C-alpha positions as CSV (number, residue, x, y, z in Angstrom):
1,M,-57.7,-33.2,47.5
2,H,-56.6,-31.4,44.5
3,R,-58.7,-30.6,41.4
4,F,-57.7,-30.6,38.2
5,A,-59.4,-28.9,35.0
6,T,-59.1,-29.1,31.9
7,F,-60.3,-26.7,29.4
8,F,-61.2,-26.5,25.8
9,L,-62.1,-23.5,24.8
10,P,-62.8,-21.8,21.5
11,I,-60.4,-18.9,20.5
12,A,-63.0,-16.0,20.9
13,L,-63.7,-17.4,24.6
14,L,-59.7,-17.3,25.4
15,I,-59.1,-14.0,23.5
16,L,-62.2,-12.1,26.0
17,Q,-60.9,-14.0,29.1
18,F,-57.5,-12.9,29.1
19,N,-57.8,-9.6,27.2
20,S,-60.2,-8.8,30.1
21,V,-57.3,-9.7,33.0
22,F,-54.5,-7.9,31.5
23,A,-55.9,-5.0,29.6
24,Q,-54.9,-2.5,32.1
25,E,-51.4,-4.3,32.2
26,K,-49.9,-2.9,29.3
27,K,-46.6,-4.3,30.1
28,K,-48.0,-8.0,31.0
29,I,-47.5,-10.8,28.2
30,L,-50.9,-11.2,26.3
31,L,-52.2,-14.7,25.4
32,K,-53.9,-14.0,22.3
33,S,-55.1,-17.6,21.5
34,A,-54.6,-21.4,21.3
35,N,-55.9,-24.5,21.0
36,E,-55.8,-25.5,24.2
37,L,-55.2,-24.5,27.3
38,E,-54.3,-26.2,30.6
39,F,-54.2,-24.9,34.5
40,N,-54.2,-26.5,37.6
41,R,-54.2,-23.6,40.2
42,P,-53.5,-25.8,42.9
43,V,-50.5,-27.4,41.7
44,N,-49.2,-24.7,39.9
45,P,-51.1,-21.5,40.7
46,D,-48.9,-19.3,38.6
47,I,-48.7,-21.6,35.0
48,Q,-50.5,-21.9,32.2
49,I,-49.8,-24.8,29.7
50,L,-50.9,-23.7,26.1
51,R,-50.9,-26.2,22.9
52,G,-51.4,-25.9,19.2
53,N,-51.4,-22.6,17.2
54,V,-49.9,-20.3,20.0
55,V,-49.5,-16.4,19.8
56,F,-48.9,-14.4,22.0
57,Q,-48.4,-10.1,22.4
58,H,-46.3,-8.1,24.2
59,E,-46.6,-4.7,23.5
60,E,-45.8,-4.2,19.5
61,S,-44.4,-7.6,19.3
62,F,-46.1,-11.1,18.8
63,M,-45.1,-14.5,19.5
64,Y,-46.0,-17.6,17.8
65,C,-45.5,-21.5,18.7
66,D,-46.4,-25.1,18.8
67,S,-46.7,-24.7,22.5
68,A,-45.7,-23.0,26.2
69,Y,-45.8,-22.3,29.3
70,L,-47.1,-19.2,30.4
71,Y,-45.6,-18.0,34.2
72,I,-48.3,-15.2,34.9
73,N,-46.9,-13.8,38.4
74,T,-43.3,-13.2,36.8
75,N,-44.4,-12.1,33.6
76,A,-42.6,-14.7,31.4
77,M,-42.7,-17.9,29.1
78,D,-41.3,-20.6,27.5
79,A,-42.2,-21.5,24.0
80,F,-41.5,-24.8,21.7
81,G,-41.5,-25.7,18.5
82,N,-41.6,-23.6,15.4
83,V,-41.5,-20.4,17.4
84,H,-41.8,-17.4,15.8
85,V,-41.4,-13.5,17.3
86,K,-42.7,-10.9,15.3
87,V,-40.2,-8.1,16.9
88,S,-41.7,-5.7,14.3
89,D,-42.4,-5.3,10.8
90,T,-38.5,-5.8,9.7
91,T,-37.2,-7.8,12.3
92,Q,-38.1,-11.6,12.7
93,I,-36.7,-14.0,15.0
94,Y,-37.3,-17.9,14.8
95,G,-36.0,-21.0,16.8
96,E,-37.4,-24.0,18.1
97,K,-37.1,-22.9,22.0
98,L,-37.3,-19.3,23.5
99,H,-37.4,-18.2,27.0
100,Y,-38.6,-14.6,27.1
101,D,-39.0,-11.9,30.2
102,G,-41.6,-9.9,29.9
103,N,-40.4,-7.4,32.1
104,K,-36.8,-6.9,30.9
105,K,-38.1,-7.5,27.3
106,T,-35.5,-10.3,27.0
107,A,-35.7,-12.8,24.6
108,V,-33.4,-16.1,24.6
109,M,-33.6,-18.4,21.2
110,E,-32.1,-21.6,20.8
111,K,-31.7,-24.2,18.7
112,D,-31.5,-23.7,14.4
113,V,-32.0,-20.1,15.2
114,E,-32.6,-17.3,12.6
115,L,-32.8,-13.5,13.1
116,I,-34.3,-11.8,9.8
117,D,-34.1,-7.8,9.2
118,N,-35.0,-7.0,5.6
119,N,-32.5,-8.7,4.0
120,I,-30.0,-9.8,6.4
121,I,-30.2,-13.1,8.0
122,L,-28.0,-14.3,11.1
123,R,-28.2,-18.0,12.4
124,T,-26.8,-19.4,14.8
125,N,-27.6,-22.1,17.8
126,K,-28.7,-19.3,20.5
127,L,-29.2,-15.8,20.7
128,T,-30.3,-13.3,22.8
129,Y,-32.0,-10.4,22.1
130,D,-33.3,-7.1,23.5
131,L,-36.6,-6.2,22.4
132,D,-36.3,-2.8,24.2
133,K,-32.9,-1.6,23.1
134,G,-33.2,-3.9,19.6
135,V,-29.6,-5.3,20.3
136,G,-29.1,-9.1,20.3
137,Y,-26.0,-11.2,20.5
138,Y,-24.7,-14.5,20.4
139,L,-22.0,-16.4,21.9
140,D,-21.1,-19.7,20.4
141,G,-20.7,-19.1,16.6
142,G,-22.9,-17.2,14.2
143,T,-23.2,-16.5,10.5
144,I,-24.5,-13.3,8.9
145,E,-25.7,-13.2,5.5
146,D,-27.0,-10.1,3.1
147,P,-27.4,-10.9,-0.6
148,S,-23.4,-9.7,-1.3
149,N,-21.8,-11.2,1.7
150,T,-21.6,-14.1,4.8
151,L,-20.1,-12.9,7.9
152,V,-18.8,-16.0,10.1
153,S,-17.6,-14.9,14.2
154,K,-17.7,-17.1,17.2
155,H,-19.1,-13.6,19.1
156,G,-21.7,-11.3,17.7
157,Y,-23.9,-8.5,18.4
158,Y,-26.6,-7.1,16.1
159,Y,-27.8,-3.5,16.9
160,A,-31.3,-2.9,14.9
161,D,-31.5,0.6,14.9
162,S,-28.3,1.3,13.2
163,K,-28.6,-2.1,11.4
164,E,-25.0,-2.8,12.6
165,F,-23.2,-6.2,13.6
166,F,-20.0,-6.2,15.7
167,F,-18.0,-9.4,15.7
168,R,-15.3,-10.6,17.7
169,H,-13.3,-13.7,17.3
170,D,-12.2,-15.7,14.5
171,V,-14.2,-13.5,12.2
172,V,-14.3,-14.4,8.5
173,V,-16.1,-12.0,5.8
174,T,-17.0,-13.8,2.2
175,G,-18.2,-11.7,-0.6
176,N,-18.2,-11.9,-4.5
177,H,-14.8,-10.9,-4.8
178,F,-13.0,-10.7,-1.8
179,K,-12.1,-12.8,1.5
180,L,-11.6,-10.8,4.8
181,T,-10.6,-12.5,8.0
182,S,-10.1,-10.5,11.3
183,D,-10.1,-10.4,14.8
184,S,-12.8,-8.1,15.5
185,L,-15.2,-5.7,13.4
186,M,-18.2,-3.9,12.9
187,Y,-20.8,-4.3,9.8
188,N,-23.1,-1.9,8.6
189,T,-25.9,-3.7,6.7
190,I,-26.7,-0.5,4.8
191,T,-23.8,1.0,3.7
192,E,-22.0,-2.6,3.4
193,R,-18.8,-1.5,5.3
194,V,-16.9,-3.3,7.3
195,N,-15.1,-1.5,10.0
196,F,-12.2,-3.8,11.3
197,Y,-10.0,-3.5,14.4
198,G,-6.6,-5.7,15.0
199,N,-5.2,-8.5,13.1
200,T,-6.9,-8.2,9.4
201,H,-6.2,-9.8,6.4
202,I,-7.9,-8.7,3.0
203,I,-7.5,-11.5,-0.1
204,S,-9.0,-9.9,-3.3
205,D,-7.6,-11.7,-7.0
206,S,-3.8,-11.8,-7.0
207,T,-4.3,-8.9,-4.0
208,H,-3.5,-10.1,-0.1
209,I,-4.1,-6.6,2.2
210,Y,-3.1,-6.8,5.9
211,C,-3.6,-3.8,8.6
212,E,-4.5,-3.8,11.5
213,N,-7.4,-0.9,11.9
214,G,-9.5,0.5,8.9
215,W,-12.3,-0.2,6.7
216,Y,-13.5,-1.9,3.8
217,N,-16.3,-1.2,1.3
218,T,-18.2,-4.2,0.1
219,K,-20.1,-1.9,-2.4
220,T,-17.3,-0.1,-3.8
221,D,-14.3,-2.3,-3.1
222,Q,-12.8,0.3,-1.9
223,T,-10.8,0.1,1.7
224,L,-8.3,2.6,4.2
225,L,-6.0,0.9,6.2
226,T,-4.3,2.2,9.2
227,N,-1.8,0.8,11.5
228,R,1.2,0.0,9.0
229,A,-1.0,-1.6,6.3
230,R,0.5,-3.8,3.8
231,M,-0.4,-4.9,0.3
232,V,1.1,-7.6,-1.6
233,N,0.3,-8.4,-5.3
234,G,2.6,-10.9,-6.9
235,S,6.0,-10.2,-6.0
236,S,5.0,-6.5,-5.4
237,V,4.8,-5.1,-1.6
238,L,3.3,-1.8,-0.9
239,E,3.4,-1.0,3.0
240,G,2.5,2.4,5.0
241,D,1.1,3.8,7.7
242,T,-1.9,4.8,5.8
243,L,-2.7,2.8,2.6
244,F,-6.2,3.8,0.7
245,Y,-7.0,1.0,-2.2
246,D,-9.5,1.1,-4.7
247,R,-9.9,-3.3,-6.2
248,R,-11.9,-1.8,-9.0
249,L,-9.5,0.9,-10.2
250,G,-6.6,-1.5,-9.2
251,E,-4.8,1.6,-7.6
252,G,-3.6,2.2,-4.0
253,T,-2.2,5.4,-2.6
254,A,0.0,5.1,0.5
255,T,1.2,8.0,2.9
256,M,4.2,8.1,5.3
257,N,6.8,5.6,5.7
258,V,6.0,4.4,2.4
259,V,7.9,1.0,1.3
260,F,7.4,-0.5,-1.8
261,R,9.6,-3.6,-2.3
262,D,9.9,-6.2,-5.5
263,T,10.8,-9.7,-3.6
264,I,11.9,-11.0,-7.2
265,E,14.1,-7.9,-8.5
266,S,16.4,-6.8,-5.2
267,I,14.3,-3.3,-5.7
268,L,13.3,-1.4,-2.4
269,L,11.0,2.2,-3.0
270,R,11.1,4.2,0.0
271,S,8.7,7.5,0.4
272,N,6.1,9.1,2.5
273,S,3.6,9.5,-0.4
274,G,3.0,7.1,-2.6
275,I,0.4,6.1,-5.5
276,F,0.6,2.1,-6.7
277,H,-1.2,0.7,-9.8
278,Q,-2.0,-3.1,-9.8
279,T,-2.4,-3.9,-13.6
280,D,1.8,-3.2,-14.2
281,S,3.3,-2.9,-10.6
282,S,4.2,0.7,-11.0
283,I,4.0,3.5,-7.8
284,I,4.5,6.8,-8.6
285,A,6.7,8.5,-5.0
286,T,7.2,11.7,-4.0
287,D,8.1,13.5,-0.7
288,S,11.6,12.2,0.4
289,A,11.4,8.9,-2.2
290,V,14.3,6.9,-2.8
291,F,14.5,4.2,-4.9
292,I,17.1,1.6,-3.8
293,T,18.6,-1.5,-5.9
294,W,20.9,-3.5,-5.1
295,D,23.7,-6.8,-6.3
296,A,26.3,-9.2,-4.3
297,T,28.5,-6.1,-4.0
298,D,26.8,-2.8,-3.3
299,S,23.7,-0.6,-3.4
300,L,22.2,1.9,-5.8
301,Y,20.7,4.8,-3.7
302,L,18.2,7.1,-6.2
303,H,16.2,10.0,-5.0
304,G,14.0,12.9,-6.9
305,D,11.2,14.9,-6.6
306,T,9.3,12.4,-8.3
307,L,10.0,9.0,-8.6
308,F,8.3,6.7,-11.2
309,S,8.7,2.6,-11.3
310,R,6.7,0.1,-13.4
311,K,6.7,-3.3,-14.3
312,D,6.5,-3.8,-18.3
313,T,5.7,-7.2,-19.7
314,I,8.6,-6.6,-22.7
315,L,10.8,-3.4,-21.0
316,G,11.0,-5.2,-17.2
317,R,11.8,-2.8,-14.9
318,E,11.3,1.0,-15.9
319,V,12.6,3.9,-13.4
320,K,11.8,7.5,-14.0
321,V,12.8,10.4,-11.7
322,Y,12.2,13.8,-12.5
323,H,13.7,17.2,-10.6
324,N,16.6,17.5,-8.3
325,V,17.8,13.5,-8.8
326,R,20.9,12.7,-6.9
327,F,22.4,9.0,-6.3
328,Y,25.0,7.3,-4.4
329,R,26.6,3.8,-5.1
330,A,30.2,3.4,-3.5
331,D,32.0,3.5,-6.8
332,L,29.5,5.9,-8.6
333,Q,27.6,9.2,-7.8
334,G,25.7,11.3,-10.0
335,V,22.9,14.5,-9.8
336,C,21.1,15.8,-13.0
337,D,17.4,16.8,-13.2
338,S,15.9,13.9,-14.9
339,L,16.6,10.4,-15.3
340,Y,15.7,6.9,-17.1
341,Y,16.3,3.6,-16.5
342,S,15.9,0.5,-18.6
343,E,16.1,-2.9,-17.0
344,S,15.9,-4.3,-20.6
345,D,18.6,-2.8,-22.1
346,S,20.6,-2.2,-19.1
347,L,20.7,1.7,-19.5
348,M,20.7,4.6,-17.5
349,K,20.0,8.0,-18.8
350,M,20.4,11.6,-17.3
351,Y,19.2,14.6,-18.7
352,L,19.9,18.0,-18.6
353,N,23.1,19.0,-16.9
354,P,24.4,15.6,-15.7
355,C,27.0,14.8,-13.6
356,L,29.0,11.9,-12.6
357,W,31.9,11.0,-10.1
358,S,33.9,8.0,-9.7
359,D,36.6,7.7,-7.2
360,S,38.6,11.4,-8.2
361,T,36.9,11.5,-11.9
362,Q,34.4,13.9,-12.8
363,M,32.3,13.7,-15.7
364,S,29.6,16.0,-17.4
365,A,27.8,16.4,-20.5
366,D,24.1,17.8,-21.8
367,Y,23.2,14.0,-21.9
368,I,24.9,10.9,-20.5
369,Q,23.9,7.6,-20.4
370,F,25.3,4.1,-19.1
371,L,25.0,0.5,-19.7
372,T,25.3,-1.5,-17.2
373,D,24.9,-5.2,-16.1
374,K,24.1,-6.6,-12.8
375,G,25.4,-3.6,-11.1
376,H,28.5,-3.1,-12.9
377,I,29.2,-0.2,-15.5
378,I,29.9,-1.7,-19.2
379,E,30.0,1.6,-21.3
380,L,29.4,5.5,-20.8
381,L,28.3,7.9,-23.9
382,M,28.5,11.7,-22.9
383,R,27.1,13.7,-25.8
384,K,27.4,17.3,-26.1
385,N,29.6,19.9,-24.2
386,A,31.1,16.5,-22.7
387,F,34.2,16.9,-19.9
388,I,36.0,14.8,-17.7
389,A,37.9,16.1,-15.1
390,S,40.5,14.6,-12.5
391,H,41.8,16.4,-9.5
392,Y,45.9,16.0,-9.8
393,D,47.1,18.5,-7.4
394,A,46.0,21.6,-5.3
395,D,44.2,23.7,-7.7
396,D,45.4,21.6,-11.0
397,Y,42.6,19.0,-12.8
398,Q,43.4,16.7,-15.5
399,Q,41.1,17.3,-18.1
400,V,39.5,16.2,-21.3
401,K,36.5,17.6,-23.6
402,G,34.9,17.1,-26.7
403,D,31.6,17.1,-28.5
404,L,31.3,13.2,-28.1
405,M,32.7,10.8,-25.5
406,R,32.4,6.9,-25.4
407,G,34.2,5.3,-22.3
408,Y,34.5,1.5,-22.1
409,F,35.1,-0.5,-18.6
410,D,36.1,-2.9,-17.0
411,N,35.1,-4.4,-13.5
412,N,33.8,-0.8,-13.1
413,E,36.9,0.8,-13.7
414,L,37.5,2.8,-17.2
415,H,40.2,1.4,-19.3
416,L,39.2,3.2,-22.5
417,M,37.9,6.6,-23.4
418,K,37.4,7.6,-27.3
419,V,36.8,11.4,-27.4
420,L,35.2,12.4,-30.5
421,G,34.7,16.0,-32.3
422,S,36.8,19.0,-31.2
423,A,38.9,16.9,-28.4
424,E,41.0,19.0,-26.2
425,T,43.1,17.7,-23.2
426,V,45.4,19.2,-20.5
427,Y,47.3,16.9,-18.9
428,F,50.1,16.7,-16.4
429,I,53.4,15.2,-17.1
430,E,55.4,14.0,-14.6
431,D,58.7,12.1,-15.0
432,E,59.6,8.4,-13.7
433,N,60.5,9.9,-10.2
434,G,57.2,11.6,-9.7
435,G,58.2,14.9,-10.3
436,K,56.6,17.4,-11.9
437,T,57.7,17.9,-15.8
438,G,55.2,19.8,-17.8
439,I,51.6,20.7,-19.1
440,N,50.3,19.2,-22.1
441,K,47.9,21.0,-24.0
442,S,46.3,20.1,-27.2
443,K,43.8,20.0,-29.6
444,S,42.6,17.3,-32.0
445,S,39.8,15.8,-34.4
446,A,39.6,13.2,-31.6
447,I,41.3,11.4,-28.8
448,D,42.0,7.9,-27.5
449,M,42.7,7.5,-23.8
450,H,44.5,4.2,-22.1
451,F,44.1,3.6,-18.5
452,E,45.9,1.3,-16.0
453,E,45.0,1.3,-12.3
454,K,42.7,4.6,-12.6
455,E,45.7,6.8,-14.5
456,V,46.0,7.7,-17.9
457,S,48.7,5.4,-19.4
458,A,48.7,6.7,-22.9
459,I,47.5,9.1,-25.4
460,D,46.5,9.1,-28.8
461,M,45.4,11.8,-30.9
462,K,44.1,11.6,-34.4
463,G,43.4,13.4,-37.0
464,S,46.4,16.4,-37.4
465,P,46.8,17.0,-34.0
466,L,47.9,20.5,-32.3
467,G,49.7,20.4,-28.9
468,T,52.3,22.1,-27.0
469,I,54.1,21.5,-23.8
470,Y,54.8,23.9,-21.0
471,P,57.1,23.8,-18.2
472,H,55.1,23.3,-15.2
473,R,55.4,26.7,-13.7
474,E,55.0,28.8,-16.8
475,L,51.0,28.6,-17.2
476,S,48.2,30.6,-14.8
477,S,46.2,29.1,-13.1
478,E,43.4,30.1,-15.6
479,Q,45.3,28.7,-18.4
480,R,45.6,25.4,-17.0
481,K,41.9,25.0,-17.2
482,L,39.9,24.2,-20.4
483,S,37.1,26.6,-21.6
484,G,33.8,25.1,-20.0
485,F,35.7,23.7,-16.4
486,L,33.8,23.4,-13.2
487,W,34.4,21.5,-10.5
488,Q,31.2,20.5,-9.3
489,G,32.3,18.5,-5.7
490,L,30.2,20.6,-3.8
491,I,27.5,18.9,-5.0
492,R,28.4,15.6,-5.2
493,P,26.3,12.8,-2.9
494,M,28.9,11.6,-0.4
495,S,26.7,8.6,1.6
496,P,23.2,7.2,1.0
497,T,21.6,9.6,3.4
498,D,23.2,12.5,0.9
499,V,21.2,12.2,-1.5
500,F,18.2,13.7,0.2
501,R,20.3,16.8,0.5
502,N,18.8,20.0,-1.1
503,D,21.8,21.9,-2.3
504,S,20.9,25.8,-3.0
505,T,23.2,26.1,-5.9
506,S,22.1,22.9,-8.4
507,A,24.2,21.2,-10.5
508,G,22.5,23.0,-13.8
509,N,23.4,26.4,-12.3
510,Q,26.9,25.4,-11.9
511,N,27.5,23.8,-15.2
512,S,28.1,27.4,-16.5
513,G,29.1,27.3,-20.2
514,Q,28.0,23.3,-20.5
515,G,24.8,23.4,-22.6
516,R,22.8,24.7,-19.8
517,G,19.0,24.8,-21.2
518,S,19.7,22.4,-24.3
519,Q,17.4,19.8,-25.1
520,P,18.6,16.4,-25.2
521,Q,17.4,14.3,-28.5
522,E,16.6,11.4,-25.9
523,S,14.0,13.5,-24.0
524,N,11.1,11.7,-25.2
525,D,11.9,8.9,-23.1
526,I,10.5,10.5,-19.8
527,P,7.4,11.8,-21.1
528,E,5.3,14.2,-18.8
């Protein structure tokens, strides 16, 4: 017949009894106190049942619960009701059910689990924690909270020594000013920095960021993104192999294969280095920068050493290009030192030795501007040392020069050119059969030139003109050129990729006699 014994012992007696049994075995789970102890040696010689204010100690950790089973031989225990594991002075674990293996120092806490480490709270339904290594994990969903952020994931791992969490699958981080979703990420609770891996989205105010690798500092609102990062702000999109963004400053920098585009304005900017400002949707691009805009018929490719673009609430989109400017469009090409474009007035302004080409015609001056409308040139202005040359035959060129010229276009074709101040022309005359009959050299105060099908159809000279028609063979090659003539076909951009060509001789160096080094009146349009 089995003997059954039930003991109701005072707390002091329990402490003396179990301390004497396990004093020499430091790795054993020690019972520190309980209101009741039930032990049936014949039936379950290895199990002790504890009830009421139960307290255990294992090495430096303490465990509290309403009731428990202590497995003496296996050095393990099951605890139930208001379970509390004090891992250290800073780390506490709470739940309703615990299995603890004293040999492995692993705790499996279930139901309404909370792990608290300083000001961090981890909540889940099942947590496995290695007290020896200070590592815990959950595999069925959990939430992490600190004073600034909330993190949710399906799988999570916690490293107490480094104060880091590693999350996998359906990860969501919510902060004061952002929401982050990712496949996997590491979160350091001391630095409050998130390192993410895989498809990651960060939404903050009106900004949406995507990348596959990088980090986000939730304290400073700064992020570094790699593996083809993308940042969307309204209709503006910035991409790059590497992207750094400061949310508080509203500023981002991108490097290598940088692409900036506006989905509403039909503009695209490419470079290898760019700085983006959120407030005015502006970007400063360098290193192979090219600005591209298009309409229904063609695209314009604009390149320079430094390219700046911004969206102004009044002026619309502005573009400023500095140094070694080259642009290409199928019906128009150009070079200059600096260029400015404003969407509000549709004006493109070219500074310091600008030169334009359209078909066989070359146009140059100290300053050039032209008015556009939906990609079409409407009006052209050339100021100081204005010069138009068009290749005629062999080494011969039709030429017009003056202090100022205004050209008027129809369907991107010049139909009227007004020349004002010290107007001069060299014009080759043909008979009705195309035979070369003479050369007209004239001077006047002003000239109106009319064009049909890209050819001069009539010349109207104003104010007591002086001119002579010479036989075609009478003038030497030098006499057939007006003072300041310079054909610059070698530096003309010939294709979209040709805008990146770095000519050893710049437009300014070739423009001998055409106002080299003069300062245009409109130079304040491109501030330093």
